[in-house]
Residue, then its C-alpha position, 0 to 999 in steps of 0.5 A: m500500500n503506497k503513501t497515498a492509499k494509506i492516507l485515504f484508508i485512514v481518512g475513510v476509517f475516520f469518517a466511517s467511525i464518525f458517521g457510523a456512530q450517529s443515530a439511525f433516526a433521520e433528521g426530524e424523525t422520532c421513535e414512538t415505541i422502542a429502540v435498540n441502539d437507535v433502531c426503532v422497532a414496533t414491539f417489545s418482542d421485536a426489541l428482544t429479537q433485535l438484541t439477539d441479532n445484534v449479539n449474533n453479529r458481535i454487537y455486544e453493547n446494546n442500549v434499549i430505550v422505551y418510548a411508550d407504554l408497551e404490552d408484550a403478548g409473547t409467552d415463551y422464555y427469552i434468554f438474554p444473549q450471552n457475553a453482552n452488556i444490555t441496558i434497558d431504559f424505561n424512560g418513564h414508561n411501563v412494560s408488561v409481559a407474559r413471559q419469563f426471562v433468563v439471564f446467563h453469562t451476560k450483564v443486564s441493567l434496568v434503568g430510568q423510571g418505569v414498571f416492568s411487570t409479568t403475569t408469570k409465576f417466575f419473572i427473572n431467572l439467573a444462572g451462573s458458571s460451572s466454575v467455582d472461580a467465576e466472578n461477575y459471570t452473570v450480573f443483573s441490576v435494578g436501578e433506582g426508579v425501576v419497579l419489578e412487579s409480579n402479577n400472578t394471582t397464585a404465586n410469585t417469585i420475582i428474582s430467582m436462582a432455581l434452574s435446577n434441571s440437568s442443563w442449569g443445575t451446576r451453573k451457579y457461580g459468579v452471579v451478582i444481583n444489585l437491587d437499588g429499585t423496587l420489587r413488589t407484587s399485586y397479590p402480596d398474600t399469595d406465595t410470594i418471594g422477592i429474591f429466591i436462592l435454591g437450597t441445593y446451590g449451597d456453596a454458590g456465593a451469589i452476591i446480593n446487594i440491596g442498596e439504600t434505595g432498594k426496596i422490597e414491598r410487602m410480600d410473603v417472604p422478601v428474601y429467602a437465601a437457602g443457597g450460598v449467598i453474600l448478602t448485603s442490605a441497607g434497604e427497606i424490606h417488608g414481609i408477611t411471613n418473615g423478612i430475610e432468611v439466610r440458610s447458607g452463606e453470609l449476611n451483612i446488614t448496615g442500615g435500612s429496615i426490615t419489618v414483618d406484620a405484627e399479626t405473624k407470630y413466632d413459630v416454626g415454619p410448616k416446611p422447614t427443610n425446603g421452605s421458610s423455617i421460622l415465622g414471625a422474625a425480621i431476620v432468620v438464621s437457620q442452617h439448611t440441610t446442606k450444612m454449609p457455613i453461615t456468617i452474620n454481621i449486623s451493624g445497623g438498621t431497624f428490625t421490627a417483628d414478633k421477634a426481631f432476630v432469631e438464630a435456630n436449628v429447627i431441622n436438628n442438624p448435628d452440633a458439628s454443622i451448627s458450629l459453622v454458624t456464627g455471628v455478631v451484632t454491633g449495632g442496630t435497633f431490635i423491636s419486638t411487637d409481642n405485647t403478651g408479656g413474654a416478648e423477646a427482641i432477639l433470640s439465639e439457640h446457640w450463640t453467646g457473647f455476640i452482642s456488642g452494641g445496638t438498642y432493644s425494646v426488650k432486655p436481651k439475655d445476659e449471656y448474649i452480651a459480649p465480654g467488656y460490654e454491659l446493658k443500660q436501661r434507657s426507658e421502660s422499653l429501651w435497652e442499650v449495649i455499651p462498653e463497660g464503664s464508658e458512662d462512668q468516665v469523666p469527660v475531659d477537655d485535655d489531659t489535665n483539666p476536666a470539662v467545664p459543665d455546659t451552661g447552654f453555650g457549651a455545645e456551641i463552644e465545642r463546635f467552634k473549637s472543633a471547626k477552629d482546630g479542623h481548619s487551623g492548618n488551612f488558615i496557616i497555609i492561606l496566611s503564608l500565601v497572602a504574605f508571599y503575594l504581598v512580598f511579590i507585589y512589593k518587589l514588582w513595584y520596587n523594580y518598576l520605580d527603580i527602572n522608571n527612576k533610572g530612565k528619568y535620570e539618564s534622560y535628564r543627564k543627557t539633556t543637561h550635562r552633555d559635557s562629560g567633564g562638567s564641574d562638581n558644582h554643576g553636578r550638585r546643581q543637577r542633583n538638587y534639581c532632580r530632588r526638587t522636580k524629577g521625583f527621585t532623590r538619588r541616582p538610580g542604582s546608587a547607594 
């Protein structure tokens, strides 16, 4: 290829990349249904077909934008194409379908504002890799503003890992669920589950993140994690039977709230081996028949139910298995709705010394309190766990002087001192910069005067003392004249 051909080739590629990236819509044209990568199609089914065609043609980045409320009459499974990154923007519109979806070895993100609903029993089915080392193999995200709604009249499971037949059963690793939007059902009193992980996926390690804006509205069982999970929650959850049930894996709760209907009383579930093991608890820790380890960390949040927290072995697993179930509570608010007189906000069959923080509507058992901590009763229905002796210490201003009792202005003084101390370093830096700036300006002005004076002196010398051999008297007269009329008192540059 000669030099001219190379130049033409580069120019051609440049313009192709520019114009190829432009919208497929003609000037002045709009889409009134749904578009995939700016290609407008008529129906939601057409958009799914377009997605598949794109990925088959190695177009892996796909953006779907909904421009109208749509109903999809298709009833077959739709498997999102693999190895893709698919974003569906509901753009303020609703889409209702009568089919199930499978997300496998791909990334699907639902964004914008809108309701995505189905009439099927199962809605979003997830499958992972058969490799235990897989990470982010299948990622499904529900963004803030998006509602996933199930409208089956008999049973609903909105997001699930339960494809246990021969072709899917071993594909369980590397699954991630991000919930920053909302899960809900129109029939909450049916057998409804928000997020379901099958028990036989005991070591799957599926990552479930329920963010601060994540919400699971009132339904039978919001989260049933029988299979292995790493579940982190800071969202708002409302259950009828219970709140979050973990039977294998890890649970980290940092905030948010979990509420269970007060009418649901604490009891063992009707199918504890393959269903909810405990009723009437906001948080349930109950090892599955798979006998996998469980780790619980609760540092914040508000939990309200007949019993706010329960750890139990309802299926009588052996002690060796139960020893794999551990947990700590370092914060949070635990409220029992039981008003019969025998209420317990927190109940554990096997743990001792696991509470080192938090507040409780009913006094926890003494054996629950970690060494170095103590219970303090704040009111008739409020107990707090704090470090031992922390309220007996006299607060001090510094290493020697006790703090001055607050007379009403103490808090303001402390805030001022805190602000002053926090900004003292910045103040010194700013002061140094101002001083440097003033010195710099002074030097500039001094040099300007020096140069200006030198110019005036030389000009005057040339015009009044052309004879280089002038007398001393003439020089004195010249300097006196300079002092009186020319604005300088010495020869520029002289000492």
